[in-house]
C-alpha positions as CSV (number, residue, x, y, z in Angstrom):
1,M,0.0,0.0,0.0
2,N,1.2,3.5,-0.8
3,D,0.9,5.3,2.6
4,T,1.9,8.6,1.1
5,L,-0.9,8.4,-1.5
6,K,-3.3,7.3,1.2
7,Q,-2.4,10.3,3.4
8,K,-2.7,12.7,0.4
9,W,-6.1,11.3,-0.3
10,E,-7.3,11.6,3.3
11,T,-6.0,15.2,3.4
12,L,-7.8,16.0,0.2
13,K,-11.1,14.5,1.4
14,T,-10.8,16.7,4.5
15,E,-10.1,19.8,2.4
16,I,-12.9,19.0,-0.1
17,P,-15.4,16.7,1.7
18,N,-17.8,16.0,-1.3
19,L,-15.0,15.4,-3.9
20,R,-15.8,12.3,-6.0
21,I,-13.0,9.7,-6.2
22,R,-12.7,10.2,-10.0
23,D,-11.9,13.9,-9.4
24,A,-9.6,13.2,-6.5
25,A,-7.6,10.8,-8.7
26,K,-7.2,13.6,-11.3
27,H,-6.2,16.1,-8.6
28,L,-3.6,13.6,-7.2
29,N,-2.4,12.6,-10.7
30,V,-3.2,8.9,-10.1
31,S,-5.9,6.5,-11.3
32,E,-9.1,5.8,-9.5
33,A,-8.1,2.2,-9.0
34,E,-4.9,3.3,-7.3
35,L,-6.9,5.3,-4.8
36,L,-9.3,2.4,-4.1
37,A,-6.3,0.1,-3.6
38,T,-5.1,2.3,-0.7
39,R,-8.3,1.2,1.1
40,I,-7.9,-2.6,0.6
41,G,-8.8,-4.2,4.0
42,N,-10.7,-1.1,5.0
43,G,-14.0,-1.3,3.2
44,V,-12.4,-2.4,-0.1
45,K,-11.8,-6.0,-1.3
46,T,-10.2,-7.1,-4.6
47,L,-12.3,-9.4,-6.8
48,K,-11.0,-12.4,-8.7
49,P,-10.7,-11.5,-12.4
50,N,-13.4,-14.0,-13.4
51,F,-15.6,-11.1,-14.7
52,A,-17.7,-13.2,-17.1
53,E,-18.7,-15.5,-14.2
54,F,-19.3,-12.6,-12.0
55,L,-21.7,-10.9,-14.5
56,L,-23.7,-14.1,-14.9
57,E,-24.4,-13.9,-11.2
58,T,-25.5,-10.2,-11.1
59,P,-29.2,-10.9,-11.4
60,K,-29.0,-12.2,-7.8
61,L,-28.1,-8.6,-6.7
62,G,-31.7,-7.6,-7.5
63,H,-32.5,-3.9,-8.3
64,V,-29.2,-2.0,-8.7
65,M,-27.8,1.1,-10.3
66,A,-25.5,0.4,-13.2
67,L,-23.0,3.3,-13.9
68,T,-20.6,3.9,-16.8
69,R,-18.9,7.2,-17.2
70,N,-16.2,8.9,-19.1
71,E,-15.1,12.5,-19.7
72,S,-18.1,13.3,-21.9
73,C,-20.9,11.2,-20.6
74,V,-22.4,9.6,-17.5
75,H,-24.8,6.7,-18.2
76,E,-26.8,5.6,-15.2
77,R,-29.6,3.1,-15.2
78,K,-31.5,1.5,-12.3
79,G,-33.0,-2.0,-12.7
80,T,-32.0,-5.6,-12.7
81,Y,-29.4,-7.3,-14.8
82,S,-31.3,-9.9,-16.8
83,N,-31.0,-12.1,-19.9
84,L,-27.3,-12.3,-19.5
85,S,-25.0,-14.1,-21.9
86,V,-21.3,-14.3,-22.4
87,N,-19.6,-15.2,-25.7
88,G,-15.8,-15.1,-25.4
89,Q,-14.9,-11.6,-24.3
90,T,-18.3,-10.1,-24.9
91,A,-21.1,-10.1,-22.4
92,L,-24.7,-9.0,-23.0
93,A,-27.3,-7.9,-20.5
94,V,-30.6,-7.3,-22.3
95,G,-33.2,-6.2,-19.9
96,E,-36.0,-3.7,-19.7
97,D,-34.0,-1.2,-17.7
98,I,-30.4,-2.3,-18.0
99,D,-29.3,-3.1,-21.6
100,L,-25.5,-3.3,-22.0
101,R,-22.9,-4.7,-24.4
102,I,-19.7,-5.3,-22.3
103,F,-16.3,-5.9,-23.7
104,L,-14.5,-7.9,-21.0
105,K,-11.1,-7.8,-22.7
106,D,-10.7,-4.3,-21.2
107,W,-11.7,-5.3,-17.7
108,K,-8.5,-5.8,-15.6
109,F,-9.3,-5.0,-12.0
110,G,-12.4,-5.4,-9.8
111,F,-13.2,-4.2,-6.3
112,Y,-16.0,-4.6,-3.8
113,V,-16.5,-1.3,-2.0
114,E,-18.4,-0.4,1.1
115,E,-18.8,3.3,2.1
116,T,-21.0,5.0,4.7
117,K,-22.6,8.0,3.2
118,K,-25.3,10.1,5.0
119,D,-26.0,7.4,7.6
120,S,-26.5,4.6,5.0
121,M,-24.2,1.9,3.7
122,T,-23.4,2.1,0.0
123,K,-22.1,-1.1,-1.6
124,S,-20.6,-1.4,-5.0
125,F,-18.7,-3.5,-7.5
126,Q,-16.3,-1.4,-9.5
127,F,-14.3,-2.5,-12.5
128,F,-11.3,-0.9,-14.1
129,D,-9.1,-1.2,-17.2
130,L,-5.4,-1.7,-17.3
131,S,-4.7,2.0,-16.7
132,G,-7.0,2.1,-13.6
133,E,-9.8,4.0,-15.4
134,A,-13.3,3.0,-14.3
135,V,-15.1,1.0,-17.0
136,H,-18.3,0.0,-15.1
137,K,-19.8,0.2,-11.6
138,I,-22.7,-1.5,-9.9
139,Y,-24.3,0.1,-6.8
140,N,-26.9,-1.3,-4.4
141,T,-30.2,0.5,-4.0
142,E,-32.9,0.3,-1.4
143,Q,-34.5,-2.5,-3.4
144,S,-31.4,-4.6,-3.8
145,S,-31.2,-8.1,-2.5
146,E,-29.1,-8.2,0.7
147,E,-28.7,-12.0,0.3
148,G,-27.5,-11.5,-3.3
149,W,-24.9,-8.9,-2.2
150,E,-23.7,-11.1,0.6
151,T,-23.3,-14.0,-1.9
């Protein structure tokens, strides 16, 4: 763990309390995945890189928020992952609310993240490319399946 980076991030969060991790990473000139890695063992766990297998299990999470963003766009959908299929490095989720084409060849790192925000626990699965840029995130909602998240 990079204690210097961890300390810089903690200081930045104190100075700018509502700063998003994506913006903090830019400010500190590191990747978002690098910042998350400073919290491994403290609300963050690494995932095995079996991302195709993971995606096939996502319907068990129940109602979630699926988030994909880049510099120009934020795509956020709430619903259930359904009608999932994987063919090689391509995964499909073709549901009423969440409809995605996922290119797994670019997924290199995954984390399970727990954060307390405004007196509630936010849980998420976050996936990153080789450079540490976020490629997709899945967040719990009030309608999520607790049992599914625990599994």
